[in-house]
N, C-alpha and C positions, 0 to 999 in steps of 0.2 A: 469263526471256527474254521472256515476254509483256509485262511491264512496260516493258522496254527498247524493244521494237518499238512499243508504244503511245506511249512518250515520243518516239521518232524521228518517228513519224507526226504527232504534235501539233506538234513543232518545225518540221517541213517545212510543215505547214499554216499555222502562224503566220508563217513566213518568206515565205509566198506563192509558194513554188516547188513546192508539191505537184503542181500541174497539169503542170508541166514534167517533174518526176520521173516522174509517172504516164505521160505520153506516151512518155518514153524507155523505160520498162518495156514498154509496149505494142509499141513498135517492135522492141525486142529479142526479145520473145516471137514477134511476127509473123515476123521473119526466121528464127528457129529453126524455127517451124512450116512455113514455106515450104521451107526446106532439107530438112526431113524428108519433105514431100509431093512434092517435085520429083525427077525422075530425076537420078542423079549427074552425068551429062554436062551438065546445065543450070546447075550451080552456078557462080557467077561471071559469068553472063550477064545478071543483073538486080541491082538495088540498091534497097533499101528507103530511100525518101527522107523522107517525113513523113506525119503523119496530121492531118486537119482535118475537123471535123464528121462524125466516124465514117467517113471515107473514107481508106483507106490508099493512098498513092501510091507506085508503083514506077517506076524507070527501066529501060527495056529496049530494046535496039536490034534484036535478033533477033526477027523476026515469029513464028517457030515457038515460041520460048520464051514470048513474050507470049501466044500462043494457048493454050499449055499452062497458063499461069498463069490465064487467064480460064476455061478448062475446069475448073480446080480451085478457082475462087473461093469457091464455097459451102463447100467443105471447109476452106479457109484461114480464112474468117470464123468458121465454127463452132468450129474448133480454138482460135482465139485467144479467142473469147468464152467458151468452156468453161474456159479457164485462169483467166480473171478472174471467172467466176461471174456475169457480167452482159454486156449488149450494149455492147461498146466499139468494134466495127466493124460496118459495114453493107455496104460495097462495097470492091472493089479497083480502083483506077484505074491505068492504065499510060500513061506518057508516053515519047516517044522519048529515047534517051540519045545525046548528041552528043559526049561526051568519054570 
């Protein structure tokens, strides 16, 4: 199985989509960690949008939910970084969601 995993990683790197696949994995893990750290009533009130320069951007319209996310920002960043074994996130940014 290790050889197959290594082959897949090499193929992705050669196809130059490894960075995009890695970002998708980070976004997926970040969303899962946020869902675990946030109270149940807040699920669905925010959306993970993108990551750029180690800054995770979320959309959120409710100010209370946004404040709760900012209060837990260090826990979110730490949990995601621990999953990857290196620093993949530094901050969480929140933008207003209009749709």
